[in-house]
C-alpha angles and dihedrals in degrees: 000000000000090000092051094049098042096083092050099039094106090052093049091050090051091049091051093054095041096051093043086062091044092051091051093047094046092058099033096058099056091043093050090044090054091050089049089054095243109169117259089242090055091053091048090049090053089054091049092049090052090058092043088058090042092053091049089051091051091051098043104024096083092056091049092050092048091050101052106010138255100276096050093046092048092050092048096046092046091052092050095043092050092054094053099069089055090051089051089055094046100043110043103186129122094226093050092044091052092055091045091051090053090053090047091054091050092050096048094047089056092043089055089049090055095044098044098042087049091052090049093050091051096045129073132215088262097054103024091097092054093046096048094042088055089046090052093052092046092048096052094039096053092043087057091046091051091051091053089054085075085083093062096082147354110294088219091067129077095240098089092047090051091048091053089050093050092050093051091048094050091051090072095063102072092039098048092043094048117121092208109119117254116259119261117260116252134202120268119267119238113216121221109183097176089054089048091058091047091053095052124346091182093051093046095047089043089062091046091050091047089053091051093051101036095041089054091047096052093048102040111021093087088052090048092053096041095048094047097047105019087222124118090202093061091053090052093049093046094052093043095050090050092055091047091050090052091049094050095047099043098085100037092051090046090052092049091049089055091052104034103027133271098254094053091052091044090055094043094046093046091049091049092048090051091050092051091047091053090047090054090052091051098045102030092105090064096044121141134161094283095047091044090055094046096045092043094050092047094049093047092047093060104027103045099054092052092088093054091047091050091049092050091047092053093047089051087068098037129094116247089247089058099054095098093047091046095050092046092048094048091051088051090052089051090050093050090051091048090053095050099037100067091050092054095041094047090050090053090048091051093049094044121009139284092286089070088080091074092038086059094049090047091053091050092049093046092051089052090050092052094048095043091046093056090045088054089069096042099051126021118230116256115265115267090248090063095051117114113231111276109254132195108259110191101189087113085066092042102261134122104219098136095060097055098037090059093042093057093044091053091047091052091051090055 
């Protein structure tokens, strides 16, 4: 394992620093917006704009990387992304914050493109699983650590914004100074959404539903926790426990989907996520640190792996030549859901109360259960022998690993 990770150690260090800053910023902004009395719809709009920028980065980032190279793009996007937290702290305005969040989403999508394609180029078929499993654990761990940094100072002060900026800036050093050769440039991927639905309607809609639920969560869960409790610490604990729950459950659910079938696990996990969401709605008025940690971990454990399960299910029915198109299209579906979800959830929260966030996610998960259940009787799941190996898909944590892993694998086969 040490031999496999040695060539990518500088990249993994850079990722650790980068996503610590991202984790801090992602929780700090909704909490500060709540303290500034931004409307819930404004906060939801900021979340949607982040994913709008993220989706644009996913669609255009590959072309930008191919044009000027990985190192230059990483340096440029890091410089821009590190300036934005400071601008958030200096210009406290919902319209300005919305535009800044869109730019942040664009920057981070491209940064993930650079990092993950670089990891793929350095890894081999024999050690890719080890490298990406390590990357998964690092990603979720440092996101949680960044969220806990919210407790270091008053969110109303500039310090935390400056800290997020410093972390993103420092992330460039190990990556830019790395002696690992740049990845080879690959041809552009042509999306075919109608074909994607023909391959697997359940997998495609599963990614859309995951985007609706998870996009709403990332943008509005800190507001939910802060408004219910009035405590910044509870929001930090809630977000951190959710990420940890998703990290712990990712591999067991993936293993079960290999053995029992993707659709069964998709249905079971969606149903469990809906049940947890309804429980949060019912017991939110009695929430404390312990309940926040338990509910958060449970929701993350069932909601976050759904994207990876949906991706694997779709690829089970795709031709090898379609893997790149499938992964790109599914990420786009997730992004579309993550743009729409915060708008709908924030509207429900405004009409009702903060608990409506998890009522919304429960409705989304239940609709996915109903659709997937009826598909279970219309089309049998592929035999286990035809399943692709379950891979870590980090879109739930806002990355794009699946697209570029498959792209490099297909390039190597050619």
